[in-house]
ROGU-950844 format. One record per residue: x, y, z of N, C-alpha, C, CB in turn; residue number from 1; residue in one letter. Coordinates in steps of 0.1 Angstrom, whole numbers, plus 5000, padded with zeros to 4 digits. Atoms other than C-alpha are relative to their C-alpha. Glycine has a CB too. Layout:
<sites>
<site n_X="X" n_Y="Y" n_Z="Z" ca_X="X" ca_Y="Y" ca_Z="Z" c_X="X" c_Y="Y" c_Z="Z" cb_X="X" cb_Y="Y" cb_Z="Z" gutor="NUM" paba="a"/>
...
</sites>
This chain:
<sites>
<site n_X="5010" n_Y="5011" n_Z="5000" ca_X="6712" ca_Y="4210" ca_Z="5494" c_X="5007" c_Y="4988" c_Z="4994" cb_X="4987" cb_Y="5004" cb_Z="4992" gutor="1" paba="m"/>
<site n_X="4994" n_Y="5012" n_Z="5004" ca_X="6723" ca_Y="4174" ca_Z="5490" c_X="4994" c_Y="4995" c_Z="4986" cb_X="4998" cb_Y="4989" cb_Z="5010" gutor="2" paba="g"/>
<site n_X="5004" n_Y="5005" n_Z="5013" ca_X="6720" ca_Y="4156" ca_Z="5456" c_X="4987" c_Y="4993" c_Z="5001" cb_X="5011" cb_Y="4992" cb_Z="4993" gutor="3" paba="s"/>
<site n_X="5013" n_Y="5008" n_Z="4999" ca_X="6692" ca_Y="4133" ca_Z="5469" c_X="4989" c_Y="5010" c_Z="5002" cb_X="5001" cb_Y="4991" cb_Z="5013" gutor="4" paba="g"/>
<site n_X="5011" n_Y="4990" n_Z="4998" ca_X="6672" ca_Y="4164" ca_Z="5480" c_X="4997" c_Y="5007" c_Z="4987" cb_X="5003" cb_Y="5010" cb_Z="5011" gutor="5" paba="m"/>
<site n_X="5002" n_Y="4993" n_Z="5013" ca_X="6678" ca_Y="4181" ca_Z="5446" c_X="4992" c_Y="4991" c_Z="4991" cb_X="5014" cb_Y="5003" cb_Z="4994" gutor="6" paba="s"/>
<site n_X="5007" n_Y="5009" n_Z="5009" ca_X="6667" ca_Y="4150" ca_Z="5427" c_X="4985" c_Y="4999" c_Z="5004" cb_X="5006" cb_Y="4986" cb_Z="5000" gutor="7" paba="i"/>
<site n_X="5014" n_Y="5001" n_Z="4995" ca_X="6636" ca_Y="4147" ca_Z="5449" c_X="4992" c_Y="5012" c_Z="4998" cb_X="5000" cb_Y="4997" cb_Z="5015" gutor="8" paba="s"/>
<site n_X="5006" n_Y="4987" n_Z="5002" ca_X="6628" ca_Y="4184" ca_Z="5446" c_X="4996" c_Y="5001" c_Z="4985" cb_X="5009" cb_Y="5012" cb_Z="5004" gutor="9" paba="a"/>
<site n_X="5004" n_Y="4999" n_Z="5014" ca_X="6629" ca_Y="4181" ca_Z="5408" c_X="4989" c_Y="4990" c_Z="4997" cb_X="5013" cb_Y="4996" cb_Z="4992" gutor="10" paba="a"/>
<site n_X="5011" n_Y="5010" n_Z="5002" ca_X="6607" ca_Y="4150" ca_Z="5410" c_X="4987" c_Y="5006" c_Z="5005" cb_X="5003" cb_Y="4987" cb_Z="5007" gutor="11" paba="g"/>
<site n_X="5012" n_Y="4994" n_Z="4995" ca_X="6582" ca_Y="4169" ca_Z="5431" c_X="4995" c_Y="5011" c_Z="4990" cb_X="5002" cb_Y="5007" cb_Z="5014" gutor="12" paba="i"/>
<site n_X="5005" n_Y="4990" n_Z="5010" ca_X="6581" ca_Y="4198" ca_Z="5406" c_X="4995" c_Y="4993" c_Z="4987" cb_X="5012" cb_Y="5009" cb_Z="4996" gutor="13" paba="q"/>
<site n_X="5005" n_Y="5007" n_Z="5012" ca_X="6577" ca_Y="4173" ca_Z="5377" c_X="4986" c_Y="4994" c_Z="5002" cb_X="5010" cb_Y="4989" cb_Z="4996" gutor="14" paba="a"/>
<site n_X="5013" n_Y="5005" n_Z="4996" ca_X="6548" ca_Y="4156" ca_Z="5395" c_X="4989" c_Y="5011" c_Z="5000" cb_X="5001" cb_Y="4992" cb_Z="5013" gutor="15" paba="a"/>
<site n_X="5009" n_Y="4989" n_Z="5000" ca_X="6532" ca_Y="4189" ca_Z="5401" c_X="4996" c_Y="5005" c_Z="4986" cb_X="5006" cb_Y="5012" cb_Z="5008" gutor="16" paba="s"/>
<site n_X="5003" n_Y="4996" n_Z="5013" ca_X="6534" ca_Y="4199" ca_Z="5365" c_X="4992" c_Y="4990" c_Z="4993" cb_X="5013" cb_Y="5003" cb_Z="4992" gutor="17" paba="r"/>
<site n_X="5008" n_Y="5011" n_Z="5006" ca_X="6521" ca_Y="4165" ca_Z="5354" c_X="4986" c_Y="5000" c_Z="5005" cb_X="5007" cb_Y="4986" cb_Z="5004" gutor="18" paba="w"/>
<site n_X="5013" n_Y="4999" n_Z="4994" ca_X="6492" ca_Y="4169" ca_Z="5378" c_X="4992" c_Y="5011" c_Z="4994" cb_X="5000" cb_Y="5001" cb_Z="5015" gutor="19" paba="f"/>
<site n_X="5006" n_Y="4989" n_Z="5006" ca_X="6484" ca_Y="4203" ca_Z="5364" c_X="4996" c_Y="4998" c_Z="4986" cb_X="5009" cb_Y="5012" cb_Z="5001" gutor="20" paba="g"/>
<site n_X="5003" n_Y="5003" n_Z="5014" ca_X="6486" ca_Y="4192" ca_Z="5328" c_X="4988" c_Y="4990" c_Z="4999" cb_X="5012" cb_Y="4995" cb_Z="4993" gutor="21" paba="a"/>
<site n_X="5011" n_Y="5010" n_Z="5000" ca_X="6463" ca_Y="4162" ca_Z="5335" c_X="4987" c_Y="5006" c_Z="5004" cb_X="5003" cb_Y="4988" cb_Z="5009" gutor="22" paba="t"/>
<site n_X="5012" n_Y="4993" n_Z="4996" ca_X="6438" ca_Y="4184" ca_Z="5353" c_X="4995" c_Y="5009" c_Z="4989" cb_X="5002" cb_Y="5008" cb_Z="5013" gutor="23" paba="a"/>
<site n_X="5004" n_Y="4991" n_Z="5011" ca_X="6438" ca_Y="4208" ca_Z="5324" c_X="4994" c_Y="4991" c_Z="4989" cb_X="5012" cb_Y="5007" cb_Z="4995" gutor="24" paba="s"/>
<site n_X="5005" n_Y="5009" n_Z="5010" ca_X="6432" ca_Y="4179" ca_Z="5300" c_X="4985" c_Y="4996" c_Z="5004" cb_X="5008" cb_Y="4987" cb_Z="4998" gutor="25" paba="n"/>
<site n_X="5013" n_Y="5004" n_Z="4995" ca_X="6402" ca_Y="4168" ca_Z="5321" c_X="4990" c_Y="5012" c_Z="4998" cb_X="5000" cb_Y="4996" cb_Z="5015" gutor="26" paba="i"/>
<site n_X="5009" n_Y="4989" n_Z="5002" ca_X="6387" ca_Y="4203" ca_Z="5321" c_X="4997" c_Y="5003" c_Z="4986" cb_X="5007" cb_Y="5013" cb_Z="5006" gutor="27" paba="v"/>
<site n_X="5002" n_Y="4997" n_Z="5014" ca_X="6392" ca_Y="4208" ca_Z="5284" c_X="4991" c_Y="4989" c_Z="4994" cb_X="5013" cb_Y="5000" cb_Z="4992" gutor="28" paba="m"/>
<site n_X="5008" n_Y="5011" n_Z="5006" ca_X="6377" ca_Y="4173" ca_Z="5276" c_X="4986" c_Y="5001" c_Z="5005" cb_X="5007" cb_Y="4987" cb_Z="5004" gutor="29" paba="d"/>
<site n_X="5014" n_Y="5000" n_Z="4996" ca_X="6346" ca_Y="4179" ca_Z="5297" c_X="4993" c_Y="5013" c_Z="4996" cb_X="5000" cb_Y="4999" cb_Z="5015" gutor="30" paba="t"/>
<site n_X="5007" n_Y="4987" n_Z="5005" ca_X="6340" ca_Y="4215" ca_Z="5285" c_X="4999" c_Y="5000" c_Z="4985" cb_X="5007" cb_Y="5012" cb_Z="5006" gutor="31" paba="s"/>
<site n_X="5000" n_Y="5000" n_Z="5014" ca_X="6347" ca_Y="4208" ca_Z="5249" c_X="5009" c_Y="5010" c_Z="4995" cb_X="4986" cb_Y="5002" cb_Z="4995" gutor="32" paba="g"/>
<site n_X="4991" n_Y="4991" n_Z="5007" ca_X="6373" ca_Y="4224" ca_Z="5227" c_X="4993" c_Y="5007" c_Z="4989" cb_X="5013" cb_Y="4993" cb_Z="4995" gutor="33" paba="k"/>
<site n_X="5007" n_Y="4993" n_Z="5010" ca_X="6363" ca_Y="4251" ca_Z="5203" c_X="5002" c_Y="4993" c_Z="4986" cb_X="5006" cb_Y="5014" cb_Z="4999" gutor="34" paba="p"/>
<site n_X="5000" n_Y="5006" n_Z="5013" ca_X="6354" ca_Y="4238" ca_Z="5169" c_X="5006" c_Y="5010" c_Z="4990" cb_X="4986" cb_Y="4995" cb_Z="4995" gutor="35" paba="a"/>
<site n_X="4994" n_Y="4991" n_Z="5009" ca_X="6373" ca_Y="4253" ca_Z="5140" c_X="4989" c_Y="5003" c_Z="4989" cb_X="5013" cb_Y="4994" cb_Z="4993" gutor="36" paba="d"/>
<site n_X="5010" n_Y="4997" n_Z="5010" ca_X="6347" ca_Y="4271" ca_Z="5118" c_X="5005" c_Y="4999" c_Z="4986" cb_X="4994" cb_Y="5014" cb_Z="5003" gutor="37" paba="p"/>
<site n_X="4995" n_Y="5001" n_Z="5014" ca_X="6370" ca_Y="4271" ca_Z="5088" c_X="5001" c_Y="4986" c_Z="4995" cb_X="5013" cb_Y="5007" cb_Z="4999" gutor="38" paba="s"/>
<site n_X="4998" n_Y="5014" n_Z="5004" ca_X="6371" ca_Y="4233" ca_Z="5088" c_X="4988" c_Y="4996" c_Z="4991" cb_X="5000" cb_Y="4991" cb_Z="5013" gutor="39" paba="n"/>
<site n_X="5010" n_Y="5004" n_Z="5009" ca_X="6352" ca_Y="4221" ca_Z="5058" c_X="5003" c_Y="4985" c_Z="4995" cb_X="4999" cb_Y="5009" cb_Z="4988" gutor="40" paba="n"/>
<site n_X="4999" n_Y="5013" n_Z="5004" ca_X="6347" ca_Y="4188" ca_Z="5040" c_X="5013" c_Y="4997" c_Z="4992" cb_X="4989" cb_Y="4996" cb_Z="4991" gutor="41" paba="a"/>
<site n_X="4987" n_Y="5002" n_Z="5007" ca_X="6379" ca_Y="4193" ca_Z="5019" c_X="5012" c_Y="5000" c_Z="5008" cb_X="5001" cb_Y="5011" cb_Z="4990" gutor="42" paba="g"/>
<site n_X="4988" n_Y="5000" n_Z="4992" ca_X="6402" ca_Y="4197" ca_Z="5048" c_X="5001" c_Y="4987" c_Z="5009" cb_X="5000" cb_Y="5012" cb_Z="5009" gutor="43" paba="s"/>
<site n_X="4998" n_Y="5012" n_Z="4992" ca_X="6417" ca_Y="4170" ca_Z="5070" c_X="4995" c_Y="5003" c_Z="5014" cb_X="5014" cb_Y="4996" cb_Z="5001" gutor="44" paba="l"/>
<site n_X="5006" n_Y="4998" n_Z="4987" ca_X="6398" ca_Y="4167" ca_Z="5103" c_X="5004" c_Y="4988" c_Z="5008" cb_X="4985" cb_Y="5002" cb_Z="5000" gutor="45" paba="q"/>
<site n_X="4996" n_Y="5012" n_Z="4992" ca_X="6411" ca_Y="4145" ca_Z="5131" c_X="4988" c_Y="4993" c_Z="5007" cb_X="5010" cb_Y="5005" cb_Z="5011" gutor="46" paba="t"/>
<site n_X="5012" n_Y="5006" n_Z="4994" ca_X="6377" ca_Y="4139" ca_Z="5147" c_X="4988" c_Y="5007" c_Z="4995" cb_X="5001" cb_Y="5000" cb_Z="5015" gutor="47" paba="s"/>
<site n_X="5012" n_Y="4994" n_Z="5004" ca_X="6341" ca_Y="4146" ca_Z="5138" c_X="4995" c_Y="5010" c_Z="5010" cb_X="4989" cb_Y="4990" cb_Z="4997" gutor="48" paba="p"/>
<site n_X="5006" n_Y="4990" n_Z="4991" ca_X="6324" ca_Y="4177" ca_Z="5153" c_X="4988" c_Y="4994" c_Z="5007" cb_X="4997" cb_Y="5013" cb_Z="4993" gutor="49" paba="l"/>
<site n_X="5011" n_Y="5004" n_Z="4993" ca_X="6298" ca_Y="4171" ca_Z="5179" c_X="4991" c_Y="5012" c_Z="5004" cb_X="5004" cb_Y="4993" cb_Z="5013" gutor="50" paba="a"/>
<site n_X="5009" n_Y="4990" n_Z="4997" ca_X="6267" ca_Y="4192" ca_Z="5186" c_X="4998" c_Y="5001" c_Z="5015" cb_X="4986" cb_Y="4998" cb_Z="4993" gutor="51" paba="y"/>
<site n_X="5002" n_Y="4997" n_Z="4986" ca_X="6266" ca_Y="4208" ca_Z="5220" c_X="4998" c_Y="5015" c_Z="5003" cb_X="5013" cb_Y="4995" cb_Z="5008" gutor="52" paba="d"/>
<site n_X="5002" n_Y="4986" n_Z="4998" ca_X="6249" ca_Y="4241" ca_Z="5224" c_X="5003" c_Y="5006" c_Z="5014" cb_X="4985" cb_Y="5003" cb_Z="4997" gutor="53" paba="p"/>
<site n_X="4997" n_Y="4995" n_Z="4987" ca_X="6256" ca_Y="4243" ca_Z="5261" c_X="5015" c_Y="5002" c_Z="5003" cb_X="4995" cb_Y="4990" cb_Z="5010" gutor="54" paba="q"/>
<site n_X="4986" n_Y="4999" n_Z="4998" ca_X="6294" ca_Y="4241" ca_Z="5257" c_X="5005" c_Y="5014" c_Z="4999" cb_X="5008" cb_Y="4991" cb_Z="4989" gutor="55" paba="a"/>
<site n_X="4995" n_Y="4986" n_Z="5000" ca_X="6312" ca_Y="4274" ca_Z="5265" c_X="5009" c_Y="5003" c_Z="4988" cb_X="5007" cb_Y="5003" cb_Z="5012" gutor="56" paba="p"/>
<site n_X="4991" n_Y="4998" n_Z="5011" ca_X="6336" ca_Y="4269" ca_Z="5235" c_X="4993" c_Y="4996" c_Z="4987" cb_X="5012" cb_Y="4992" cb_Z="5002" gutor="57" paba="y"/>
<site n_X="5007" n_Y="5003" n_Z="5012" ca_X="6310" ca_Y="4260" ca_Z="5209" c_X="5001" c_Y="5011" c_Z="4990" cb_X="4985" cb_Y="4996" cb_Z="5002" gutor="58" paba="a"/>
<site n_X="5000" n_Y="4990" n_Z="5011" ca_X="6312" ca_Y="4277" ca_Z="5175" c_X="4986" c_Y="5005" c_Z="4998" cb_X="5007" cb_Y="4995" cb_Z="4988" gutor="59" paba="n"/>
<site n_X="5013" n_Y="4994" n_Z="5003" ca_X="6284" ca_Y="4296" ca_Z="5159" c_X="4989" c_Y="4990" c_Z="4997" cb_X="5001" cb_Y="5010" cb_Z="4988" gutor="60" paba="m"/>
<site n_X="5010" n_Y="5011" n_Z="5003" ca_X="6267" ca_Y="4263" ca_Z="5149" c_X="4998" c_Y="4991" c_Z="5012" cb_X="5005" cb_Y="4992" cb_Z="4987" gutor="61" paba="q"/>
<site n_X="5001" n_Y="5008" n_Z="4987" ca_X="6270" ca_Y="4250" ca_Z="5185" c_X="5007" c_Y="4987" c_Z="4999" cb_X="4985" cb_Y="4997" cb_Z="5004" gutor="62" paba="a"/>
<site n_X="4992" n_Y="5012" n_Z="5002" ca_X="6296" ca_Y="4225" ca_Z="5174" c_X="5013" c_Y="5001" c_Z="5008" cb_X="5003" cb_Y="4997" cb_Z="4985" gutor="63" paba="m"/>
<site n_X="4987" n_Y="5001" n_Z="4993" ca_X="6326" ca_Y="4214" ca_Z="5194" c_X="5008" c_Y="4988" c_Z="4995" cb_X="4998" cb_Y="4999" cb_Z="5016" gutor="64" paba="i"/>
<site n_X="4991" n_Y="5012" n_Z="5003" ca_X="6356" ca_Y="4190" ca_Z="5189" c_X="4998" c_Y="4991" c_Z="5012" cb_X="5015" cb_Y="5004" cb_Z="4998" gutor="65" paba="n"/>
<site n_X="5001" n_Y="5009" n_Z="4988" ca_X="6350" ca_Y="4159" ca_Z="5211" c_X="5014" c_Y="4998" c_Z="5006" cb_X="4994" cb_Y="4987" cb_Z="4995" gutor="66" paba="p"/>
<site n_X="4988" n_Y="5002" n_Z="4993" ca_X="6376" ca_Y="4150" ca_Z="5237" c_X="5010" c_Y="4991" c_Z="4993" cb_X="4997" cb_Y="4994" cb_Z="5013" gutor="67" paba="p"/>
<site n_X="4990" n_Y="5008" n_Z="5006" ca_X="6409" ca_Y="4136" ca_Z="5225" c_X="5004" c_Y="4988" c_Z="5009" cb_X="5013" cb_Y="5008" cb_Z="4997" gutor="68" paba="d"/>
<site n_X="4997" n_Y="5010" n_Z="4991" ca_X="6413" ca_Y="4114" ca_Z="5256" c_X="4988" c_Y="4997" c_Z="5009" cb_X="5012" cb_Y="5003" cb_Z="5009" gutor="69" paba="s"/>
<site n_X="5011" n_Y="5003" n_Z="4992" ca_X="6390" ca_Y="4096" ca_Z="5279" c_X="5002" c_Y="5003" c_Z="5015" cb_X="4996" cb_Y="4985" cb_Z="4998" gutor="70" paba="d"/>
<site n_X="4999" n_Y="4996" n_Z="4986" ca_X="6383" ca_Y="4104" ca_Z="5315" c_X="5007" c_Y="4989" c_Z="5009" cb_X="4986" cb_Y="5003" cb_Z="5006" gutor="71" paba="l"/>
<site n_X="4994" n_Y="5011" n_Z="4993" ca_X="6394" ca_Y="4070" ca_Z="5328" c_X="5015" c_Y="5001" c_Z="4999" cb_X="4995" cb_Y="4986" cb_Z="4996" gutor="72" paba="a"/>
<site n_X="4985" n_Y="4999" n_Z="5002" ca_X="6429" ca_Y="4074" ca_Z="5313" c_X="5005" c_Y="5012" c_Z="5008" cb_X="5003" cb_Y="5002" cb_Z="4985" gutor="73" paba="t"/>
<site n_X="4995" n_Y="4988" n_Z="4993" ca_X="6432" ca_Y="4109" ca_Z="5327" c_X="5000" c_Y="4998" c_Z="5015" cb_X="4992" cb_Y="5012" cb_Z="4997" gutor="74" paba="e"/>
<site n_X="5000" n_Y="5003" n_Z="4986" ca_X="6422" ca_Y="4097" ca_Z="5362" c_X="5011" c_Y="4991" c_Z="5004" cb_X="4986" cb_Y="4993" cb_Z="5004" gutor="75" paba="m"/>
<site n_X="4988" n_Y="5008" n_Z="4997" ca_X="6449" ca_Y="4071" ca_Z="5360" c_X="5012" c_Y="5008" c_Z="5001" cb_X="5002" cb_Y="4988" cb_Z="4989" gutor="76" paba="v"/>
<site n_X="4988" n_Y="4991" n_Z="5000" ca_X="6474" ca_Y="4098" ca_Z="5351" c_X="5000" c_Y="5009" c_Z="5013" cb_X="4999" cb_Y="5009" cb_Z="4988" gutor="77" paba="h"/>
<site n_X="5000" n_Y="4992" n_Z="4988" ca_X="6462" ca_Y="4119" ca_Z="5381" c_X="5005" c_Y="4991" c_Z="5012" cb_X="4985" cb_Y="5004" cb_Z="5003" gutor="78" paba="l"/>
<site n_X="4995" n_Y="5009" n_Z="4989" ca_X="6468" ca_Y="4089" ca_Z="5404" c_X="5015" c_Y="4998" c_Z="4999" cb_X="4992" cb_Y="4986" cb_Z="5000" gutor="79" paba="r"/>
<site n_X="4986" n_Y="5002" n_Z="5002" ca_X="6502" ca_Y="4083" ca_Z="5389" c_X="5008" c_Y="5013" c_Z="5005" cb_X="5004" cb_Y="4997" cb_Z="4986" gutor="80" paba="e"/>
<site n_X="4994" n_Y="4988" n_Z="4996" ca_X="6511" ca_Y="4120" ca_Z="5394" c_X="5000" c_Y="5001" c_Z="5016" cb_X="4993" cb_Y="5012" cb_Z="4994" gutor="81" paba="a"/>
<site n_X="5001" n_Y="5000" n_Z="4986" ca_X="6499" ca_Y="4118" ca_Z="5430" c_X="5010" c_Y="4991" c_Z="5007" cb_X="4986" cb_Y="4997" cb_Z="5005" gutor="82" paba="k"/>
<site n_X="4991" n_Y="5010" n_Z="4994" ca_X="6519" ca_Y="4087" ca_Z="5438" c_X="5015" c_Y="5005" c_Z="4998" cb_X="4998" cb_Y="4986" cb_Z="4993" gutor="83" paba="n"/>
<site n_X="4987" n_Y="4995" n_Z="5003" ca_X="6550" ca_Y="4102" ca_Z="5421" c_X="5003" c_Y="5012" c_Z="5010" cb_X="5001" cb_Y="5005" cb_Z="4986" gutor="84" paba="s"/>
<site n_X="4998" n_Y="4989" n_Z="4991" ca_X="6546" ca_Y="4134" ca_Z="5442" c_X="5003" c_Y="4995" c_Z="5014" cb_X="4988" cb_Y="5009" cb_Z="5000" gutor="85" paba="f"/>
<site n_X="4999" n_Y="5005" n_Z="4986" ca_X="6542" ca_Y="4114" ca_Z="5475" c_X="5013" c_Y="4992" c_Z="5001" cb_X="4989" cb_Y="4990" cb_Z="5003" gutor="86" paba="e"/>
<site n_X="4987" n_Y="5008" n_Z="4999" ca_X="6572" ca_Y="4091" ca_Z="5467" c_X="5012" c_Y="5010" c_Z="5000" cb_X="5001" cb_Y="4991" cb_Z="4988" gutor="87" paba="a"/>
<site n_X="4989" n_Y="4990" n_Z="5000" ca_X="6595" ca_Y="4121" ca_Z="5459" c_X="5000" c_Y="5008" c_Z="5013" cb_X="4998" cb_Y="5009" cb_Z="4988" gutor="88" paba="n"/>
<site n_X="5000" n_Y="4993" n_Z="4987" ca_X="6583" ca_Y="4139" ca_Z="5490" c_X="5006" c_Y="4991" c_Z="5011" cb_X="4985" cb_Y="5004" cb_Z="5004" gutor="89" paba="l"/>
<site n_X="4995" n_Y="5009" n_Z="4989" ca_X="6591" ca_Y="4109" ca_Z="5512" c_X="5015" c_Y="4999" c_Z="4998" cb_X="4994" cb_Y="4985" cb_Z="4998" gutor="90" paba="a"/>
<site n_X="4985" n_Y="5001" n_Z="5003" ca_X="6626" ca_Y="4106" ca_Z="5495" c_X="5006" c_Y="5013" c_Z="5005" cb_X="5003" cb_Y="4997" cb_Z="4985" gutor="91" paba="a"/>
<site n_X="4995" n_Y="4987" n_Z="4996" ca_X="6631" ca_Y="4143" ca_Z="5501" c_X="5001" c_Y="5001" c_Z="5015" cb_X="4991" cb_Y="5012" cb_Z="4995" gutor="92" paba="f"/>
<site n_X="5000" n_Y="5000" n_Z="4985" ca_X="6622" ca_Y="4140" ca_Z="5538" c_X="5011" c_Y="4991" c_Z="5005" cb_X="4986" cb_Y="4996" cb_Z="5006" gutor="93" paba="k"/>
<site n_X="4989" n_Y="5009" n_Z="4996" ca_X="6645" ca_Y="4110" ca_Z="5542" c_X="5014" c_Y="5005" c_Z="4998" cb_X="4998" cb_Y="4986" cb_Z="4994" gutor="94" paba="a"/>
<site n_X="4987" n_Y="4994" n_Z="5003" ca_X="6674" ca_Y="4127" ca_Z="5525" c_X="5003" c_Y="5012" c_Z="5009" cb_X="5000" cb_Y="5004" cb_Z="4985" gutor="95" paba="s"/>
<site n_X="4999" n_Y="4989" n_Z="4991" ca_X="6668" ca_Y="4158" ca_Z="5546" c_X="5004" c_Y="4995" c_Z="5014" cb_X="4987" cb_Y="5009" cb_Z="5000" gutor="96" paba="s"/>
<site n_X="4997" n_Y="5005" n_Z="4986" ca_X="6668" ca_Y="4138" ca_Z="5578" c_X="5014" c_Y="4994" c_Z="5001" cb_X="4990" cb_Y="4989" cb_Z="5004" gutor="97" paba="q"/>
<site n_X="4986" n_Y="5005" n_Z="5000" ca_X="6700" ca_Y="4120" ca_Z="5568" c_X="5010" c_Y="5011" c_Z="5000" cb_X="5002" cb_Y="4990" cb_Z="4988" gutor="98" paba="m"/>
<site n_X="4991" n_Y="4988" n_Z="5000" ca_X="6717" ca_Y="4153" ca_Z="5560" c_X="5001" c_Y="5007" c_Z="5013" cb_X="4995" cb_Y="5010" cb_Z="4989" gutor="99" paba="f"/>
<site n_X="5000" n_Y="4994" n_Z="4987" ca_X="6706" ca_Y="4167" ca_Z="5593" c_X="5008" c_Y="4992" c_Z="5010" cb_X="4985" cb_Y="5002" cb_Z="5005" gutor="100" paba="k"/>
<site n_X="4993" n_Y="5009" n_Z="4991" ca_X="6719" ca_Y="4136" ca_Z="5611" c_X="5015" c_Y="5001" c_Z="4998" cb_X="4995" cb_Y="4986" cb_Z="4998" gutor="101" paba="s"/>
<site n_X="4986" n_Y="4999" n_Z="5004" ca_X="6752" ca_Y="4140" ca_Z="5593" c_X="5006" c_Y="5013" c_Z="5006" cb_X="5002" cb_Y="5000" cb_Z="4985" gutor="102" paba="l"/>
<site n_X="4996" n_Y="4988" n_Z="4994" ca_X="6755" ca_Y="4176" ca_Z="5604" c_X="5001" c_Y="5000" c_Z="5015" cb_X="4991" cb_Y="5012" cb_Z="4995" gutor="103" paba="l"/>
<site n_X="5001" n_Y="5001" n_Z="4985" ca_X="6746" ca_Y="4168" ca_Z="5640" c_X="5010" c_Y="4990" c_Z="5006" cb_X="4986" cb_Y="4997" cb_Z="5005" gutor="104" paba="d"/>
<site n_X="4990" n_Y="5011" n_Z="4995" ca_X="6772" ca_Y="4139" ca_Z="5642" c_X="5012" c_Y="5007" c_Z="5006" cb_X="5004" cb_Y="4991" cb_Z="4988" gutor="105" paba="a"/>
<site n_X="4988" n_Y="4995" n_Z="4993" ca_X="6801" ca_Y="4145" ca_Z="5666" c_X="5012" c_Y="4998" c_Z="4990" cb_X="5002" cb_Y="4994" cb_Z="5014" gutor="106" paba="p"/>
<site n_X="4988" n_Y="5001" n_Z="5009" ca_X="6834" ca_Y="4151" ca_Z="5648" c_X="5010" c_Y="4990" c_Z="5005" cb_X="5006" cb_Y="5013" cb_Z="4998" gutor="107" paba="a"/>
</sites>
């Protein structure tokens, strides 16, 4: 495989992982992360707990940790991952076509 195709393939894999991680962030942010029941007033807490009895990850008091990121930011990340995937795929196809043309060229 040519170096252009290798680089593009690595970019496609990176974009796929980025897309998966961002999708996971959206799922966790909309379902709520489990609240730590051992968290008390004396401990450091990064964000206040929120009451949500319908959340699947709520603790015994129906409390969850609110999202660490907002949906708009994650949607931008999804679009960036999609664009990166498409750009790397186009580069892979062009590199593949050039490699094929090189192999088919008369000696």
